[in-house]
C-alpha positions, 0 to 999 in steps of 0.5 A: 516233824517231816518237810513233806511240800518245800516251795520252790523258793525255798531251794536255792539255783542248783541246791537240787542233785538228780539223786534227790530226785524219785527215779519213778516221778513223774515229772510234767511237760509242764515243768520244762522249759523250753531247751532246758534239756540237753542233748545228752539228757536224752537216751542214746542206747547202746551197741546194739542200737547202732544203724537203727534209726529212733522212730516216735510210737504215735504217744508211747516212748520212741524205740530205735528200729530198722529200716529195709531199704531194700524193697523201696516202692518207685511209687514213693519216689514222687519227685526229681532224680535219683543221682548217677553215684547212688547206682553201680558202675555195672547196672544189672540186665533188665528183662524186656519182660520187666519193661511194660506199659512204657509211654511212647512220649518218653522215648524222645530220642535216638532209636530202641534197638532191633536186638530190643524187639520180638522175631516176630512183632504184635498187629500195629493198628494204623490209628495208633501211628499219628503223625508221623515225621516223613524223616522217620520213614526209610525204604520204598512204601507199599501200594496203597489201596483207596479204600485205606484211605480214611478220615479226608476230609469231605469238603473237598471233590472233583466236581466234573470227574468223568472218564479222561477228563485232566483234574486241576484245582480251584483252590478248593475243590478239584476239578475234571475240566471238560475242555482239556482232555487226555485218554491213554488208549490213544495216547492223545490230550486234548484241549478244547476251548468255545470262547471269543478269545484265543486258546494259547498253550503257554511255555514262557521261561521267565528268566530275563538275566541268563543266555540258557533261559529258554524255551522250547517245544519238542516234537520226537517222532521214532526213528523209522517213523514214516511221516516223522515229527509233524505240526498240523494247523487247520481252520475251516476245513484247510489244513498245513503241516509241518514236518521233519523226516529222518531224512533229515528233510523238512516239508510243508503240505498244503492240505496233504500235498508236499509245497515246499521242502528245504533238505538236508544240504539246506536247498529250498523246493518250491512244489506248489505255486510261485515265490511271491516277494510283496514287499516293494522294494523287496527281493532275493539278495546275492550279498555274500555273492563273491566277485561283485562289480567294484561300481554295484550298488544292489545285488538284490534281485527284486523284479521278474515279470513278463507281459505284452505291449502294444507298439506304435508309432508317432511323426512329431509327437502326432498319430493323424490318421494313422492304422494298423493291420498288426501291432504285437509285442512282449516283455521280459522283466527281469529287476531292472532289465528288460527286454522287448520284442515287437512287430508292426504293420501300417495299414495308413501311416498316416498325416502326421510328421515329423521324428519318427519314434516308437511309443508305447515301451511298458517301463520308463527307460532308466533316468541317467544321463547318457545311458542309452541302449540301441538296437537295429532293425532286423528286418524293416520291410515296404521303406520309402529310401527314396525321400531324403538324402542317399536311396539304401538305408538301414535303422535302427533304434535307442532309448531317450533319457526317462521315456517311454519311447524310442528315436528311430534312426537311419543310416544312409549306406550310399553316401561315401560317408554313412551319416546316421539321422533322425526318420521321418515320416518320408521314409516310411511309406503306408504299409511298411511293416518292422521288427523289433528286438532289444533290451534297455534298462529302466528305472 
């Protein structure tokens, strides 16, 4: 009897040979244990299959097939990069015609050579020129037409935009300043103000540490200008002008009239008014004058004046009952030096008695011991020389210390030894007249 079925238990391990298995029989995959088929049991192909890939056929038997890698679509390269070794040492020339739709963001550095551009570039829309760094712009930009300035924020405005006004910023907007104008036709710039406060033009150098940190207002006129550079100061219709001319002379004008000049030799000329020193004790200093005396205690001329004074005569300090026909006195004072002259005529010498003095000096004499000044009477008429010793007399006067009087002296000329003594009332008549010119030093 033939055996048609043998259980697996009846077959010993390694007793079933290949030739015992029908080649056309199907072996269910469930009968094959995991990892039970070795690589040697799989189909290897022959020499005709070299370089081919084993391809799965969606459930059918796999086949050896050739795959062409020469026409790979770039869309299949979804990530990563192709190593340099995959390229030949010399790449073929790339036609610019094939470089289409390149994104500018891919040009991360460097520049595109001019040769890569056609001779005539297509028109570029300004809308596409955004965020261009200033460093990438070379050469000189053409003039900008205001009509092309678009996209300016409507939040920036120019208020008070009137012809010739200077525009300033207030932190947000632009302002045409009504009090700050520049007229291009006349080239005049004007700053006006109406507040109860100064209107200032301030030029300040805030560098407080270096020696050359000056501040300067420079006004320059044309070389052939008649009037040169000027600064004009005006208030209520009265004005003064400071002017520097091409002849090297500096001028000060008072309402258009030349008042003072400083020439190019540094000489000062006063054309109007007087040179007034208003500070007591100050004056013209000659301190650099050479050859000053060793005893000099001042080189300053601090006073000059002219005027009149009223001379009178006292006897023993009194002038009871006196009357005069003439009392004329004039003086000139230069510094502390006083020059006086006088003419006196009595109509009545009065009743006072004692030493005769000429009173009424315009300035007190110097307060210094033994610092006397003296002078003779150039004219003494109708004196009473018969009274007192000697019949022939001459008269002189000297200053008394720190006083406004002169002591009058009488010299007896007919004595064997002439003597000088105080004059008295008896040396004067009711109609005596005299003249005196004298210089003395005041305090």
